[in-house]
Residue, then its C-alpha position, 0 to 999 in steps of 0.5 A: x761111114x768110116x775114116x781110117x785117119x783124120x785126113x779122111x774125116x772131111x770125106x765121111x762128113x761129106x757123105x753124111x751131109x749129102x745123105x741127110x740132105x736128100x731126106x724130107x724135112x725132119x728132125x735130127x735127134x742126137x744125145x748131148x752136144x758132141x754131134x753139133x760141136x763136130x759139125x761146127x768144127x767140120x764146117x771150117x774144114x769143108x768148102x764154102x759150098x757146104x756151109x749152108x747145108x751144115x747150117x740147115x742140119x744144125x737148125x734141124x738138130x734136137x739134143x734129146x738130153x736137153x729135153x730130158x734134163x729139165x723135164x724127166x727124172x729117171x731113177x738112175x745115177x746119171x743122165x747118160x745114154x747108157x744109164x737111161x737106155x739100160x733102165x728103159x730096157x735097151x741092151x748093148x751088144x757088149x754089156x761093158x761098152x762105154x764111150x771111154x772103151x770105144x776110144x781104147x778100141x779106136x787106139x788099138x785099131x789104129x795100131x793093129x788094123x784088126x777087123x774084129x776091133x773095127x766091127x766092135x766100133x761099128x756095132x757100138x755106134x749102131x747100138x748107141x743110135x738104136x739106144x737113142x731111138x729106144x729112149x725117144x720112143x719111151x719118152x713118147x709113150x710116157x707122154x701118151x699114157x693112153x697109147x700102147x707102148x711100142x714093141x719091146x717097150x715095157x709100160x712104166x709107172x710115171x708120176x707127174x711132179x705137179x701131182x706130188x704133195x707140196x710140203x709146207x715150208x719148214x715142216x721138217x725143221x724140228x723133226x727127223x727127216x723122212x726120206x722117200x728112199x733109204x739111200x738118201x738118208x745114207x747120202x745125207x749122213x755121209x755129207x754131214x760126216x764130210x762136213x765134220x771131217x773138214x771142221x776137224x781138219x781145220x782144228x787139227x792144223x794149227x797153221x791153217x787155223x792161224x791163216x783163217x784167224x788172220x783172214x777173218x775180221x774180228x767182231x766186237x762183242x756186244x753186251x746185253x743191256x736190256x732184259x725182256x721177259x716173254 
């Protein structure tokens, strides 16, 4: 479904709604909140006769990201579809394809109407849908370790967080922290360096120090009046 410009958007949403409503009762899987936001926005632009159908689609919609975020921790830099999908073995037709790049393609197509750019966009959207299908199937195989993974899915090791050893409270307070990954040690040291830089900045800037001094209430110093020997 393709719209050459904004005026054709209601027509392709009409096609989409009619196509999905002909299916049997099922879940509509999407990744992130963009799809439901677009449906709600389009609800106000379509005739009242479509509102009930759109409401039914919204009730059948499941945001896969909302399931992943609190329950599954993938060893990737973000919970984006690209990072998770590539980790699970899915490959986009264009390796460098991103959501930002798709906006650039669309802008270029609006200017040139080139068939190749349109094909890139259609392929990118289809790849995103296939990537989501791949992620959902992978999650299903994680939840059912006794069932063989679907074709094209590698068996991956999974650790249930409930089985992880619980460290006793304060056990790391007076010793060097042993991180599970060396990279976490680098992050920790970098964070401390950033903290030090902020402190140095406050000391170096006399004007800022003067403002902070005025803002902080003065505390009265308490003198020791008893000596306890333990």
